[in-house]
Residue frames as qw, qx, qy, qz and C-alpha x, y, z in Angstrom:
[[0.539, -0.272, 0.539, -0.587, 83.88, 113.35, 99.11],
 [0.390, 0.050, -0.896, -0.207, 83.20, 109.59, 99.44],
 [0.523, -0.094, 0.505, -0.680, 80.05, 107.93, 100.84],
 [0.063, 0.013, -0.979, -0.195, 78.03, 104.83, 100.61],
 [0.003, 0.519, 0.824, -0.229, 74.53, 105.71, 101.94],
 [0.039, 0.830, 0.543, -0.121, 72.04, 108.55, 102.59],
 [0.457, 0.364, 0.059, 0.810, 74.53, 111.37, 102.39],
 [0.328, -0.892, -0.309, -0.029, 73.09, 113.49, 105.29],
 [0.555, -0.613, 0.070, 0.558, 76.66, 114.49, 106.17],
 [0.394, 0.276, 0.457, 0.748, 77.25, 115.44, 102.53],
 [0.061, -0.782, -0.501, -0.366, 74.13, 117.58, 102.88],
 [0.488, -0.791, -0.177, 0.322, 75.53, 119.21, 106.03],
 [0.501, -0.279, 0.284, 0.769, 78.71, 120.25, 104.18],
 [0.227, 0.498, 0.538, 0.641, 76.70, 121.47, 101.11],
 [0.237, -0.862, -0.434, -0.111, 74.62, 123.59, 103.44],
 [0.529, -0.702, -0.039, 0.475, 77.51, 124.88, 105.27],
 [0.476, 0.014, 0.414, 0.776, 79.16, 125.92, 102.00],
 [0.069, 0.646, 0.577, 0.495, 76.12, 127.59, 100.80],
 [0.379, -0.877, -0.295, -0.015, 75.65, 129.51, 104.08],
 [0.205, 0.828, -0.336, 0.399, 79.32, 130.64, 104.24],
 [0.737, -0.629, 0.215, -0.120, 80.16, 128.59, 107.24],
 [0.796, -0.133, 0.389, 0.445, 82.78, 126.75, 105.31],
 [0.224, 0.905, -0.118, -0.341, 84.77, 129.35, 103.24],
 [0.169, 0.734, -0.587, -0.298, 86.99, 129.22, 100.24],
 [0.341, -0.173, 0.924, 0.022, 86.03, 125.74, 99.31],
 [0.699, 0.210, -0.226, -0.646, 84.15, 123.56, 96.79],
 [0.756, -0.040, 0.649, -0.068, 83.14, 119.91, 96.61],
 [0.191, 0.499, -0.627, -0.567, 84.78, 118.90, 93.27],
 [0.552, 0.061, -0.751, -0.356, 83.28, 115.38, 93.19],
 [0.698, -0.252, 0.466, -0.481, 81.10, 112.89, 95.19],
 [0.428, 0.281, -0.838, -0.186, 82.24, 109.20, 94.85],
 [0.743, -0.219, 0.427, -0.466, 80.17, 106.29, 96.07],
 [0.005, 0.258, -0.958, -0.125, 80.69, 102.48, 95.99],
 [0.267, 0.383, 0.861, -0.200, 76.95, 101.96, 95.96],
 [0.115, 0.260, 0.571, 0.770, 74.98, 102.95, 92.88],
 [0.301, -0.671, -0.598, -0.319, 71.69, 103.44, 94.77],
 [0.382, -0.296, -0.404, 0.777, 73.30, 105.69, 97.46],
 [0.076, 0.896, 0.436, 0.015, 70.97, 108.65, 97.99],
 [0.362, -0.684, 0.136, 0.618, 74.04, 110.78, 98.63],
 [0.392, 0.068, 0.596, 0.697, 74.58, 110.62, 94.83],
 [0.069, 0.722, 0.583, 0.367, 71.24, 112.18, 94.21],
 [0.324, -0.855, -0.183, 0.361, 71.96, 114.86, 96.80],
 [0.428, -0.350, 0.376, 0.743, 75.18, 115.67, 94.89],
 [0.289, 0.340, 0.644, 0.621, 73.48, 115.78, 91.58],
 [0.058, -0.854, -0.512, -0.076, 70.70, 118.07, 92.90],
 [0.382, -0.824, 0.013, 0.419, 73.56, 120.33, 94.08],
 [0.542, 0.824, -0.161, -0.039, 75.32, 120.33, 90.76],
 [0.343, -0.657, 0.665, 0.090, 78.28, 118.34, 91.95],
 [0.626, 0.401, -0.627, -0.232, 79.82, 115.83, 89.58],
 [0.810, -0.301, 0.410, -0.291, 79.46, 112.15, 90.84],
 [0.379, 0.467, -0.787, -0.138, 81.28, 108.97, 90.25],
 [0.922, -0.202, 0.131, -0.304, 80.35, 105.32, 90.90],
 [0.343, 0.548, -0.755, 0.108, 83.34, 103.06, 91.85],
 [0.868, -0.277, 0.122, -0.394, 82.31, 99.57, 93.06],
 [0.268, -0.534, 0.799, 0.069, 84.61, 96.88, 94.24],
 [0.691, 0.209, 0.689, -0.055, 82.44, 93.95, 92.74],
 [0.616, 0.768, 0.135, -0.112, 82.10, 95.77, 89.42],
 [0.053, 0.826, -0.547, -0.120, 85.86, 96.55, 89.41],
 [0.501, -0.332, 0.798, 0.041, 86.56, 92.87, 89.96],
 [0.756, 0.437, 0.475, -0.107, 84.45, 91.90, 87.01],
 [0.606, 0.789, -0.079, 0.058, 86.75, 93.74, 84.69],
 [0.245, -0.754, 0.610, -0.008, 90.09, 92.67, 86.53],
 [0.473, 0.312, -0.818, -0.103, 92.30, 89.66, 85.73],
 [0.837, -0.321, -0.234, -0.375, 90.72, 86.54, 87.24],
 [0.798, 0.001, -0.504, 0.330, 93.84, 85.17, 88.89],
 [0.036, 0.504, -0.396, 0.767, 93.88, 87.86, 91.57],
 [0.389, -0.369, -0.804, 0.256, 93.08, 86.93, 95.07],
 [0.168, -0.887, -0.422, -0.080, 90.92, 89.18, 97.32],
 [0.465, -0.634, 0.019, 0.617, 93.90, 91.09, 98.81],
 [0.388, -0.053, 0.460, 0.797, 95.19, 91.83, 95.38],
 [0.032, 0.662, 0.630, 0.404, 91.72, 92.85, 94.12],
 [0.275, -0.882, -0.361, 0.128, 91.26, 95.21, 96.91],
 [0.463, -0.516, 0.183, 0.697, 94.61, 96.74, 96.57],
 [0.272, 0.183, 0.563, 0.759, 94.13, 97.29, 92.88],
 [0.076, -0.764, -0.589, -0.254, 90.74, 98.75, 93.56],
 [0.370, -0.815, -0.195, 0.401, 92.09, 101.12, 96.06],
 [0.405, -0.254, 0.369, 0.797, 94.96, 102.11, 93.69],
 [0.139, 0.462, 0.612, 0.626, 92.32, 102.91, 90.99],
 [0.232, -0.859, -0.455, 0.034, 90.21, 104.81, 93.52],
 [0.449, -0.590, 0.046, 0.669, 93.25, 106.92, 94.30],
 [0.352, 0.082, 0.563, 0.743, 93.85, 107.50, 90.70],
 [0.028, -0.691, -0.622, -0.368, 90.26, 108.76, 90.23],
 [0.340, -0.844, -0.237, 0.340, 90.38, 111.00, 93.30],
 [0.434, -0.480, 0.203, 0.735, 93.71, 112.60, 92.20],
 [0.317, 0.411, 0.565, 0.641, 92.42, 113.36, 88.70],
 [0.098, -0.900, -0.346, -0.246, 90.23, 116.09, 90.20],
 [0.421, 0.359, -0.299, 0.777, 93.42, 117.53, 91.98],
 [0.508, -0.778, -0.254, -0.268, 91.67, 117.99, 95.38],
 [0.131, 0.575, -0.561, 0.581, 93.38, 119.02, 98.59],
 [0.356, -0.181, 0.694, -0.599, 91.09, 117.18, 100.91],
 [0.469, -0.140, -0.795, -0.359, 89.11, 113.89, 100.78],
 [0.451, -0.179, 0.527, -0.698, 86.17, 113.64, 103.33],
 [0.359, -0.138, -0.907, -0.170, 84.92, 110.12, 103.86],
 [0.415, -0.051, 0.395, -0.818, 81.52, 110.45, 105.58],
 [0.809, 0.161, 0.392, -0.407, 79.60, 107.00, 105.63],
 [0.522, 0.572, -0.590, -0.228, 82.11, 105.53, 103.27],
 [0.878, -0.242, 0.350, -0.219, 81.71, 101.78, 103.89],
 [0.890, 0.346, -0.171, 0.244, 85.12, 100.43, 102.68],
 [0.630, -0.692, 0.174, 0.306, 88.37, 100.17, 104.46],
 [0.551, 0.793, -0.255, 0.053, 90.97, 101.83, 102.42],
 [0.918, -0.175, 0.045, 0.353, 94.48, 100.36, 102.32],
 [0.374, -0.590, 0.263, 0.666, 98.03, 101.92, 101.84],
 [0.392, 0.233, 0.634, 0.625, 97.40, 101.45, 98.05],
 [0.029, 0.869, 0.402, 0.286, 94.87, 104.36, 98.30],
 [0.404, -0.880, -0.093, 0.230, 96.55, 106.33, 101.15],
 [0.647, -0.311, 0.279, 0.638, 100.13, 106.29, 99.82],
 [0.357, 0.434, 0.395, 0.726, 99.44, 108.09, 96.46],
 [0.183, -0.914, -0.284, -0.226, 97.40, 110.76, 98.39],
 [0.561, -0.720, 0.058, 0.406, 100.27, 111.34, 100.86],
 [0.590, 0.053, 0.381, 0.710, 102.66, 111.70, 97.83],
 [0.136, 0.590, 0.439, 0.664, 100.36, 114.25, 96.43],
 [0.102, 0.023, -0.410, 0.906, 100.03, 116.01, 99.71],
 [0.489, -0.357, -0.402, -0.687, 96.26, 115.29, 99.80],
 [0.218, -0.129, 0.759, -0.600, 94.75, 114.85, 103.35],
 [0.514, -0.294, -0.700, -0.400, 91.88, 112.42, 104.04],
 [0.290, -0.204, 0.578, -0.735, 89.48, 112.73, 107.04],
 [0.364, -0.229, -0.858, -0.279, 86.76, 110.41, 108.22],
 [0.527, -0.393, 0.198, -0.727, 83.67, 110.59, 110.41],
 [0.466, -0.080, -0.881, 0.033, 83.13, 107.84, 112.89],
 [0.533, -0.566, -0.175, -0.604, 80.23, 107.68, 115.30],
 [0.818, -0.467, -0.271, 0.198, 82.23, 106.81, 118.51],
 [0.352, -0.898, 0.255, 0.064, 84.77, 108.08, 120.77],
 [0.406, 0.663, -0.628, 0.017, 88.48, 107.46, 120.05],
 [0.116, 0.342, -0.908, 0.214, 89.36, 103.92, 120.75],
 [0.447, 0.145, 0.717, -0.514, 85.82, 102.88, 121.38],
 [0.653, 0.489, 0.532, -0.228, 83.81, 100.74, 118.99],
 [0.005, 0.463, -0.626, -0.627, 86.20, 100.98, 115.94],
 [0.074, 0.002, 0.927, 0.368, 84.63, 99.64, 112.89],
 [0.309, -0.341, -0.645, -0.611, 81.08, 98.75, 111.85],
 [0.527, -0.565, -0.586, -0.244, 77.88, 99.21, 113.89],
 [0.310, 0.128, -0.513, 0.790, 79.47, 101.59, 116.45],
 [0.419, -0.299, 0.073, -0.854, 76.12, 103.14, 117.54],
 [0.857, -0.214, -0.346, -0.315, 74.44, 99.84, 118.06],
 [0.716, 0.006, -0.554, 0.424, 77.48, 98.52, 120.04],
 [0.064, 0.250, -0.402, 0.879, 77.61, 101.66, 122.19],
 [0.585, -0.333, -0.062, -0.737, 73.91, 101.31, 122.99],
 [0.882, -0.130, -0.451, -0.037, 74.27, 97.69, 123.93],
 [0.506, 0.144, -0.525, 0.669, 77.33, 98.65, 126.10],
 [0.248, -0.324, 0.244, -0.880, 75.10, 101.23, 127.85],
 [0.805, -0.240, -0.231, -0.492, 72.42, 98.67, 128.47],
 [0.829, -0.005, -0.484, 0.282, 75.16, 96.30, 129.86],
 [0.463, -0.883, -0.049, 0.057, 76.27, 99.19, 132.21],
 [0.761, 0.010, 0.079, 0.643, 79.70, 99.38, 130.62],
 [0.245, 0.189, 0.144, 0.940, 79.46, 103.09, 129.43],
 [0.056, 0.678, 0.546, -0.490, 77.34, 106.19, 130.02],
 [0.210, 0.808, -0.116, -0.538, 78.36, 108.21, 127.07],
 [0.742, 0.280, 0.435, 0.426, 79.40, 107.81, 123.39],
 [0.064, -0.749, 0.118, 0.649, 80.28, 110.39, 120.80],
 [0.711, 0.684, 0.129, 0.101, 81.36, 111.39, 117.34],
 [0.424, -0.605, 0.355, 0.572, 84.97, 111.99, 116.09],
 [0.659, 0.751, -0.050, -0.003, 86.44, 113.29, 112.95],
 [0.617, -0.579, 0.435, 0.307, 89.93, 111.95, 112.37],
 [0.237, 0.646, -0.604, -0.403, 92.67, 111.73, 109.86],
 [0.972, 0.159, -0.007, -0.175, 92.48, 108.44, 107.79],
 [0.065, -0.580, 0.807, 0.086, 95.23, 105.89, 108.27],
 [0.525, 0.136, -0.776, -0.323, 95.35, 102.28, 107.35],
 [0.141, -0.177, -0.889, 0.399, 94.22, 101.26, 110.82],
 [0.191, -0.586, -0.674, -0.407, 90.47, 101.38, 111.02],
 [0.358, -0.854, -0.237, -0.293, 89.18, 104.53, 112.87],
 [0.782, -0.443, -0.141, 0.416, 92.54, 104.99, 114.52],
 [0.503, 0.493, 0.025, 0.709, 93.85, 108.17, 112.96],
 [0.235, -0.070, -0.341, 0.908, 94.62, 111.41, 114.76],
 [0.027, 0.748, 0.661, -0.057, 91.35, 113.05, 115.90],
 [0.196, 0.296, 0.101, 0.929, 90.41, 116.55, 114.78],
 [0.440, -0.340, 0.027, -0.831, 87.05, 116.84, 116.41],
 [0.303, -0.158, -0.917, 0.203, 85.73, 114.92, 119.38],
 [0.423, -0.307, 0.033, -0.852, 82.26, 115.37, 120.61],
 [0.023, -0.078, -0.937, 0.340, 80.75, 113.44, 123.59],
 [0.543, -0.268, -0.246, -0.757, 77.08, 112.64, 124.01],
 [0.350, -0.118, 0.766, -0.526, 75.43, 111.21, 127.17],
 [0.348, -0.162, -0.844, -0.375, 73.26, 108.21, 126.53],
 [0.460, -0.279, 0.128, -0.833, 69.76, 108.72, 128.05],
 [0.275, 0.023, 0.918, -0.284, 68.11, 106.16, 130.32],
 [0.527, 0.439, 0.673, -0.277, 65.41, 104.22, 128.51],
 [0.347, 0.652, -0.293, -0.607, 66.53, 105.65, 125.26],
 [0.901, 0.246, 0.358, 0.007, 66.12, 103.16, 122.29],
 [0.616, -0.155, 0.421, 0.647, 68.77, 102.55, 119.86],
 [0.328, 0.626, 0.467, 0.531, 66.84, 104.46, 117.08],
 [0.179, -0.972, -0.150, -0.016, 66.43, 107.47, 119.37],
 [0.606, -0.596, 0.269, 0.454, 70.19, 107.36, 120.02],
 [0.593, 0.215, 0.549, 0.548, 70.92, 107.05, 116.40],
 [0.182, 0.853, 0.362, 0.329, 68.95, 110.14, 115.57],
 [0.282, -0.953, 0.035, 0.104, 70.73, 112.20, 118.19],
 [0.635, -0.392, 0.409, 0.526, 74.03, 110.96, 117.03],
 [0.504, 0.510, 0.473, 0.511, 73.24, 111.89, 113.42],
 [0.029, -0.976, -0.143, -0.160, 72.45, 115.48, 114.56],
 [0.561, -0.707, 0.287, 0.321, 75.88, 115.50, 116.37],
 [0.697, 0.081, 0.477, 0.530, 77.56, 114.12, 113.18],
 [0.340, 0.812, 0.313, 0.357, 76.24, 117.12, 111.06],
 [0.214, -0.967, 0.136, 0.017, 77.83, 119.66, 113.43],
 [0.706, -0.464, 0.436, 0.310, 81.03, 117.50, 113.80],
 [0.717, 0.284, 0.456, 0.443, 81.65, 117.11, 110.04],
 [0.244, 0.911, 0.153, 0.295, 81.39, 120.65, 109.36],
 [0.408, -0.871, 0.268, 0.063, 83.78, 121.56, 112.16],
 [0.779, -0.203, 0.493, 0.329, 86.14, 118.71, 111.06],
 [0.625, 0.593, 0.332, 0.383, 86.21, 120.05, 107.51],
 [0.040, -0.983, 0.031, -0.177, 86.93, 123.56, 108.67],
 [0.574, -0.706, 0.394, 0.129, 89.79, 122.38, 110.73],
 [0.793, -0.007, 0.486, 0.368, 91.30, 120.14, 108.12],
 [0.451, 0.785, 0.201, 0.374, 91.16, 122.97, 105.57],
 [0.189, -0.956, 0.202, -0.097, 92.90, 125.24, 107.98],
 [0.641, -0.537, 0.497, 0.234, 95.72, 122.71, 108.30],
 [0.804, 0.478, 0.267, 0.232, 96.27, 122.29, 104.54],
 [0.519, -0.401, 0.215, 0.724, 99.51, 123.51, 103.19],
 [0.220, 0.311, 0.510, 0.771, 97.82, 125.12, 100.14],
 [0.066, 0.210, 0.247, -0.944, 95.84, 128.23, 100.01],
 [0.547, 0.153, -0.255, -0.782, 92.98, 127.18, 97.64],
 [0.238, -0.090, 0.958, -0.131, 91.42, 124.03, 99.00],
 [0.622, 0.011, -0.395, -0.676, 88.79, 122.00, 97.31],
 [0.507, -0.178, 0.725, -0.431, 86.75, 119.15, 98.93],
 [0.494, 0.075, -0.752, -0.430, 86.00, 115.90, 97.18],
 [0.639, -0.203, 0.562, -0.485, 83.46, 113.59, 98.83]]
């Protein structure tokens, strides 16, 4: 599993595994690109191996003649190598603040490893960063009445892969952005568990493992 922040979606999966809601699966590793991500602490408390893989740190140990595009591609290739060392069947990106390139996705595809991502918006709406904030502003502007959460397969286009789970949420009148964010997070925890369940059921292999 990969994450960059608090790891509340990781915790939802840990709890679902413990409760038997997600069956026949384990989280083999949690990877973060931020050293102080609280999700790493959640993983350690659950006895899950962790790994820190940061673009800036990676660049400090890379050839100086690389441009930004080359650096990101090499970082993504190294990330894929690290992921595949654990021989997972599924990669779950939940709060992973890094856009992956084909340099990451192609090795996973060759190894028949699926990757899914959580995005706090409906398909085609507010792709990319700050989706909840942008949805709230669009509601205030009178452009929308609802937002939602989707779990989708990861492709090179940002937040544009085939959806596995789509859950809508009506935005409430006079609701603050912070209030909307909290309701969205609650919906995310349900959605990520359902998304993992569906992704596992779609796997070609019979003994799935989940890296985050």
